[in-house]
C-alpha positions as CSV (number, residue, x, y, z in Angstrom):
1,M,40.7,-76.0,-1.6
2,T,38.8,-77.0,-4.7
3,R,40.4,-77.8,-7.9
4,P,38.9,-76.0,-11.0
5,R,37.3,-78.4,-14.0
6,S,39.4,-79.5,-16.0
7,S,37.2,-78.1,-18.7
8,H,37.2,-74.5,-17.5
9,Y,41.0,-74.7,-16.8
10,V,41.1,-75.8,-20.9
11,L,38.8,-73.1,-22.0
12,G,40.7,-70.2,-20.0
13,V,44.0,-71.8,-21.4
14,S,42.1,-71.7,-24.7
15,L,41.1,-68.2,-24.4
16,A,43.9,-67.0,-23.4
17,V,46.1,-67.9,-26.5
18,L,43.1,-66.4,-28.5
19,A,44.1,-63.4,-27.0
20,I,47.8,-63.6,-27.6
21,C,47.4,-64.3,-31.1
22,W,44.7,-62.0,-31.7
23,A,47.4,-58.8,-30.9
24,V,50.1,-60.6,-32.5
25,A,48.4,-60.6,-36.3
26,R,46.7,-57.3,-35.9
27,P,48.7,-55.1,-38.2
28,A,50.8,-52.9,-36.2
29,A,49.6,-49.2,-36.1
30,P,51.1,-47.0,-39.0
31,D,53.1,-43.7,-38.8
32,P,50.4,-41.2,-39.1
33,S,52.5,-39.4,-41.8
34,D,52.1,-43.0,-43.7
35,R,48.4,-42.5,-44.2
36,E,49.2,-39.6,-46.8
37,V,52.1,-41.2,-48.3
38,A,50.7,-44.5,-49.2
39,A,47.6,-42.4,-50.3
40,A,50.5,-40.2,-52.8
41,A,51.5,-43.4,-54.4
42,A,47.8,-44.6,-55.2
43,L,47.6,-41.1,-56.4
44,R,51.3,-41.2,-58.2
45,Y,49.9,-45.1,-59.8
46,A,46.3,-43.5,-61.0
47,V,47.5,-40.2,-63.1
48,E,50.4,-41.8,-64.8
49,Q,47.3,-45.0,-65.8
50,L,45.8,-41.7,-67.3
51,E,49.1,-40.5,-68.9
52,G,48.1,-43.9,-71.3
53,D,44.6,-42.5,-72.2
54,A,45.0,-40.0,-74.2
55,S,41.4,-39.4,-74.7
56,T,41.7,-38.0,-70.8
57,A,41.7,-34.6,-70.0
58,T,45.3,-32.8,-69.6
59,V,44.7,-31.5,-66.1
60,V,44.0,-33.8,-63.2
61,C,42.9,-31.8,-60.2
62,V,43.7,-33.6,-56.9
63,A,41.9,-34.0,-53.8
64,V,42.3,-36.2,-50.6
65,D,39.2,-37.5,-48.2
66,S,41.0,-38.6,-43.9
67,G,37.0,-38.9,-43.7
68,S,36.1,-35.1,-43.0
69,G,35.8,-34.6,-46.9
70,P,37.9,-34.3,-50.2
71,H,40.6,-31.5,-49.1
72,D,43.7,-29.7,-50.9
73,P,46.6,-32.1,-50.5
74,D,50.0,-30.1,-49.5
75,R,52.7,-28.9,-52.0
76,A,55.2,-31.9,-51.2
77,L,52.2,-34.5,-51.7
78,L,51.7,-32.8,-55.4
79,E,55.2,-33.0,-55.6
80,R,55.2,-36.7,-54.7
81,I,52.5,-37.5,-57.5
82,G,54.2,-35.3,-60.3
83,S,53.8,-36.1,-63.7
84,L,54.4,-35.6,-67.4
85,R,50.4,-34.0,-66.4
86,R,49.4,-31.1,-65.0
87,V,48.5,-32.1,-61.5
88,V,46.7,-28.8,-59.4
89,A,44.8,-29.1,-56.2
90,G,41.4,-29.9,-56.2
91,S,39.4,-27.2,-55.0
92,T,40.8,-25.2,-58.7
93,C,38.5,-27.3,-60.4
94,H,34.8,-27.3,-60.6
95,T,31.9,-29.3,-61.5
96,T,29.6,-29.0,-65.0
97,E,26.5,-31.2,-66.8
98,A,29.5,-32.0,-69.5
99,G,31.9,-32.9,-67.0
100,V,35.2,-31.2,-64.4
101,V,36.6,-28.2,-65.3
102,Q,39.3,-26.9,-64.4
103,T,38.1,-23.2,-63.1
104,R,40.6,-21.1,-64.1
105,A,41.6,-21.7,-67.4
106,G,38.2,-23.7,-69.3
107,Q,40.4,-27.0,-69.4
108,P,38.7,-30.3,-69.2
109,A,40.5,-32.5,-65.8
110,V,39.8,-35.3,-64.2
111,V,39.6,-35.4,-60.2
112,L,41.2,-37.8,-58.1
113,T,40.2,-38.2,-55.1
114,A,42.6,-41.0,-52.4
115,G,40.1,-42.0,-49.6
116,A,39.9,-44.7,-47.2
117,V,43.4,-46.4,-46.2
118,D,43.0,-49.6,-45.0
119,W,45.9,-51.4,-43.6
120,V,47.3,-55.2,-44.1
121,S,50.0,-54.5,-42.1
122,K,52.5,-51.3,-41.8
123,N,54.0,-52.1,-44.8
124,D,51.4,-53.0,-46.8
125,A,48.3,-51.2,-47.3
126,T,44.9,-50.5,-50.0
127,V,44.1,-47.1,-51.2
128,E,40.3,-45.9,-52.6
129,V,40.9,-43.7,-55.3
130,A,38.2,-42.1,-56.8
131,H,37.9,-40.3,-60.6
132,A,35.9,-38.1,-62.2
133,A,36.1,-36.6,-65.8
134,T,32.3,-36.7,-66.7
135,P,28.9,-38.1,-65.6
136,S,29.7,-41.3,-68.0
137,R,33.4,-41.9,-67.3
138,S,33.9,-41.9,-63.0
139,G,34.4,-44.8,-60.6
140,R,36.3,-45.6,-58.3
141,R,39.7,-47.9,-57.8
142,T,41.4,-49.8,-55.2
143,Y,45.0,-50.0,-55.3
144,R,47.6,-51.5,-53.8
145,V,50.5,-50.1,-52.0
146,T,53.6,-50.9,-49.9
147,R,57.0,-49.4,-48.9
148,E,59.9,-50.4,-50.1
149,A,63.1,-49.0,-49.0
150,A,62.2,-45.4,-47.8
151,T,59.3,-44.9,-50.2
152,W,55.9,-46.1,-51.4
153,V,54.9,-47.7,-54.6
154,A,51.3,-48.6,-55.9
155,L,51.9,-52.6,-57.1
156,G,48.9,-52.4,-59.4
157,Q,45.2,-51.9,-59.2
158,V,43.6,-53.8,-57.2
159,L,40.7,-56.7,-59.2
160,K,37.7,-58.3,-57.2
161,D,35.8,-61.3,-58.5
162,G,33.2,-63.6,-58.0
163,P,30.6,-65.7,-59.4
164,L,28.2,-64.4,-61.1
């Protein structure tokens, strides 16, 4: 019986250790319901930021895009987002040349759509939120959310900075 060469043995052990470290370092898969709750925390934070802007419409239309296109959130998620402003399902609004309008009332509105949720860990994620009010007032923001006790809260907007 021949002995394996020491370099092959070291390489094999190194790869095994690397595979174990990679498996341990990956974030645990969160509960599927956590995605919507994390998105609700980011949307709630975005609505709170709108409340400080007097020039923004009073109606906020909310949608969730989990990869297959924007859809209305369920009633429980809308209630989690609740605020001083009127928060309604995204399908109750439409876009005109001048901007977003709530269909029934004809009032100016803002659409917030929660998109990608990137898990940092089982209790920590970033959520992308698109916002649109008028053609010149729209964009995307990323919010950091975390689980505290039994609820999810937004810590704030993620700002990425780089060299010019």
